[in-house]
C-alpha positions in Angstrom: -21.6 28.7 -22.2 -23.1 31.9 -23.6 -25.5 32.2 -20.6 -22.5 31.9 -18.2 -20.7 34.6 -20.2 -23.7 36.9 -20.1 -24.1 36.3 -16.3 -20.4 37.1 -15.7 -20.6 40.3 -17.8 -23.8 41.7 -16.3 -23.1 41.0 -12.7 -20.9 43.2 -10.5 -17.9 42.5 -8.2 -20.0 41.2 -5.4 -22.0 38.8 -7.6 -18.8 37.5 -9.1 -17.2 37.0 -5.7 -20.3 35.0 -4.6 -20.1 32.9 -7.7 -16.4 32.2 -7.3 -16.9 31.3 -3.7 -19.7 28.8 -4.6 -17.6 27.2 -7.3 -14.7 26.9 -4.8 -17.0 25.3 -2.2 -18.4 22.9 -4.8 -15.0 21.8 -5.9 -13.8 21.3 -2.3 -16.9 19.3 -1.5 -16.6 17.0 -4.4 -12.9 16.4 -3.8 -13.7 15.4 -0.2 -16.8 13.4 -1.2 -14.8 11.3 -3.7 -11.8 10.9 -1.4 -13.8 9.9 1.6 -15.8 7.4 -0.4 -12.6 5.7 -1.4 -11.1 5.8 2.2 -14.2 4.6 4.0 -14.9 1.8 1.5 -11.3 0.6 2.0 -11.6 0.9 5.8 -14.9 -1.0 6.0 -13.4 -3.8 3.8 -10.2 -3.9 5.8 -12.0 -4.2 9.1 -14.3 -6.9 7.8 -11.4 -9.0 6.5 -8.6 -8.1 9.0 -10.3 -8.7 12.3 -11.4 -12.3 11.7 -8.0 -13.0 10.1 -6.3 -11.6 13.2 -8.2 -13.8 15.6 -7.8 -16.9 13.4 -4.0 -16.6 13.6 -2.1 -19.1 15.8 0.5 -16.7 17.2 0.7 -13.0 17.8 3.5 -12.6 15.3 1.4 -14.2 12.5 -1.6 -12.2 13.6 0.5 -9.0 13.3 1.6 -10.0 9.8 -2.0 -10.6 8.7 -3.1 -7.3 10.1 -0.3 -5.4 8.4 -1.2 -7.0 5.1 -4.9 -6.3 5.3 -5.0 -3.0 7.1 -4.5 -0.6 4.2 -5.8 2.4 6.0 -3.7 1.7 9.1 -6.5 2.0 11.7 -6.2 -1.5 13.2 -2.4 -2.0 13.4 -1.9 1.0 15.8 -4.3 -0.7 18.2 -2.3 -3.9 18.2 0.9 -1.9 18.7 -0.6 -0.1 21.6 -1.8 -3.3 23.2 1.6 -5.0 22.9 3.9 -2.0 23.6 6.6 -2.3 26.2 7.3 1.2 27.6 10.7 2.0 29.0 11.2 1.0 32.6 11.4 3.8 35.1 9.3 6.3 33.2 5.9 7.8 34.3 4.3 5.6 31.6 5.0 2.6 33.7 4.1 4.1 37.0 0.4 3.3 36.8 -1.4 0.0 36.9 -1.0 -2.2 33.9 -4.7 -2.0 33.0 -4.6 1.8 33.1 -1.5 1.9 30.9 -3.3 -0.3 28.4 -6.4 1.8 28.5 -4.4 5.0 27.9 -2.4 3.6 25.0 -5.5 2.1 23.3 -7.5 5.3 23.8 -4.8 7.3 22.1 -4.7 4.9 19.2 -8.5 4.9 18.9 -8.5 8.7 18.8 -6.0 8.7 16.0 -8.1 6.2 14.1 -11.3 8.1 14.6 -9.6 11.3 13.5 -8.6 9.6 10.2 -12.1 8.3 9.6 -13.8 11.6 10.4 -11.4 13.8 8.4 -13.4 16.0 6.0 -16.7 15.6 7.8 -16.4 19.2 9.3 -15.8 20.6 5.8 -18.9 18.8 4.4 -21.0 20.0 7.2 -19.8 23.6 6.9 -20.4 23.6 3.1 -23.8 22.0 3.5 -25.0 24.5 6.1 -23.5 27.7 4.6 -23.9 27.3 0.8 -27.6 28.0 0.7 -27.2 31.2 2.7 -24.3 32.3 0.4 -26.6 31.6 -2.6 -29.4 33.5 -0.8 -27.0 36.5 -0.3 -26.3 36.4 -4.0 -30.0 36.3 -4.7 -30.7 39.3 -2.5 -27.8 41.2 -4.0 -29.1 40.5 -7.5 -32.6 41.7 -6.6 -31.1 44.8 -5.2 -29.1 45.2 -8.4 -32.4 44.9 -10.3 -34.1 47.6 -8.2 -31.1 50.0 -8.7 -31.3 49.5 -12.4 -35.0 50.2 -12.5 -34.5 53.3 -10.3 -31.8 54.6 -12.6 -33.9 54.0 -15.7 -36.9 55.7 -14.2 -39.2 53.0 -15.7 -39.8 49.3 -15.4 -38.9 47.4 -18.6 -38.3 43.7 -19.1 -34.8 44.4 -20.3 -33.8 46.1 -17.1 -35.4 43.4 -14.9 -34.8 40.1 -16.7 -31.0 40.1 -16.3 -30.8 40.7 -12.5 -33.8 38.4 -11.9 -32.0 35.6 -13.9 -28.9 36.3 -11.9 -30.9 35.9 -8.7 -32.3 32.6 -9.8 -28.9 31.3 -10.8 -27.5 32.2 -7.3 -30.3 30.4 -5.6 -29.9 27.3 -7.7 -26.1 27.4 -7.3 -26.3 27.5 -3.5 -28.6 24.5 -3.4 -26.6 22.6 -5.9 -23.5 23.0 -3.8 -25.2 22.2 -0.5 -27.3 19.2 -1.3 -24.5 16.8 -2.3 -22.4 17.9 0.7 -25.4 17.2 3.1 -26.2 13.9 1.6 -22.5 12.8 1.7 -22.2 14.0 5.3 -25.2 12.0 6.5 -24.1 8.8 4.6 -20.5 9.0 5.6 -21.5 9.7 9.2 -23.2 6.3 9.3 -20.2 4.6 7.8 -17.8 6.3 10.2 -20.0 5.4 13.2 -20.0 1.7 12.1 -16.2 1.6 11.7 -15.7 3.3 15.0 -17.9 0.7 16.7 -15.8 -2.1 15.2 -12.6 -0.4 16.2 -13.7 0.1 19.8 -14.8 -3.6 19.9 -11.4 -4.7 18.6 -9.6 -2.4 21.1 -11.7 -3.9 24.0 -10.8 -7.5 22.8 -7.1 -6.6 22.5 -7.1 -5.2 26.1 -8.7 -8.3 27.4 -6.1 -10.4 25.6 -3.2 -8.3 26.9 -4.6 -8.4 30.4 -4.9 -12.2 30.2 -1.4 -12.5 29.0 -0.1 -10.3 31.8 -1.9 -12.5 34.4 -0.4 -15.6 32.9 3.2 -14.2 33.0 
């Protein structure tokens, strides 16, 4: 704690602004990391349990009930609602071919599900790509601060250089410490999101085929 107090006292306004920005980015990244871990784990489990349970049901009503009970993140139920929706007669929505209507409704439901799964990915990518450069800016500024101190003193002493150089090292380390978890989480969650999206698209395709088959029978 004493080292942090010394760092805060010896740096100037620019250095403090960089430090506060890195702290804010770190807090934001960890909030998103923990939240997305919870959401994606639930979504993966929901898909693994709900889809087989849906197709094992005897009727569409019982299948809908199973889906509502197991789909905690509400990414599967909107697809079923889109596939079984009955638009009002006489509207533009019913003007097209039945298959085209199904495709449009399922596409919209898929986009909503994808947006829910991908939420926060942009923030993680932005933090992971910019935090090292913000830390580097703090490093350059600290070195500049050291050179100014040496120039003002007229001589090079360890006391004049040690503080700003230590500040520069702290800024570099802080930038990397903020960026590395964000990048790792972004890559890992990207794979999880892609896997969930593939399952959702497959489920939507199967729902479309089921709805088209029901329309042909009626």
